[in-house]
C-alpha positions in Angstrom: 72.9 152.0 145.2 74.8 153.3 142.3 75.7 150.6 139.4 79.3 151.7 140.0 78.9 150.9 143.7 77.8 147.2 142.5 79.9 146.4 140.5 83.3 147.7 142.9 81.3 145.4 145.6 81.3 142.4 143.0 85.4 142.9 142.1 86.1 143.2 145.6 84.1 139.7 146.7 86.2 138.1 143.8 89.1 139.7 145.3 88.3 138.3 148.8 87.3 134.7 147.1 90.8 134.6 145.3 93.0 135.9 148.3 91.5 133.0 150.1 91.9 130.3 147.6 95.9 131.2 146.9 96.1 130.8 151.4 94.5 127.7 151.1 96.6 126.5 148.2 99.6 127.6 150.0 98.8 125.9 153.3 98.7 122.5 151.1 101.9 123.5 149.9 103.4 123.0 153.4 102.3 119.5 153.3 104.4 118.5 150.3 106.3 115.5 151.1 110.2 114.6 151.2 109.5 111.7 149.1 108.1 109.7 146.2 105.0 107.8 147.7 105.6 105.0 145.6 109.5 104.3 145.5 110.4 107.3 148.2 113.3 108.6 146.1 114.4 111.7 148.0 112.9 115.2 146.5 114.9 118.3 146.8 112.7 121.5 146.0 115.7 123.3 145.3 116.6 121.3 142.9 114.6 123.4 139.4 114.7 119.7 137.6 113.1 118.0 140.3 110.9 120.6 140.9 109.4 121.2 137.1 109.3 117.1 136.3 108.0 115.3 139.1 103.9 115.2 140.1 102.5 116.6 142.9 98.4 115.3 143.7 96.3 117.2 145.8 93.1 116.6 147.6 92.1 119.6 149.2 88.7 118.0 150.5 90.9 115.2 152.3 94.0 117.6 153.0 96.3 115.1 151.4 99.1 116.1 149.1 101.0 113.2 147.3 104.3 113.4 145.4 105.4 111.3 142.5 109.1 111.1 140.4 108.4 111.1 136.6 109.5 107.4 136.8 106.5 106.4 139.2 104.4 108.5 137.3 105.0 107.3 134.3 104.6 103.7 135.8 100.8 104.6 137.1 100.1 106.5 134.2 101.0 103.1 131.6 98.9 100.9 134.6 96.0 103.6 134.4 95.6 103.3 130.4 96.0 99.6 130.6 93.1 99.5 133.3 90.9 101.3 131.0 91.6 99.6 127.9 90.6 96.3 129.2 87.1 98.1 130.7 86.7 99.0 127.7 87.2 96.0 125.8 84.8 93.8 128.1 82.1 96.3 127.9 
């Protein structure tokens, strides 16, 4: 087999893998909730501001998609920082 053929086959395999990854991610997009998981505030996917400011957490292995509004996300981040700071203080 020529070098060019090997390179072409390798490139095609990468493209197939990328296409498969994209397809699986798009399938997860269908599972996007319509409200914040924490406060249940409605999410409008047609609103550009909401789409750019809300946070999505995807657990591919579990097949779970979680959605958080900016307020709840900020609160969660503070809780996590506090937890890790306290854990480091104990050590």
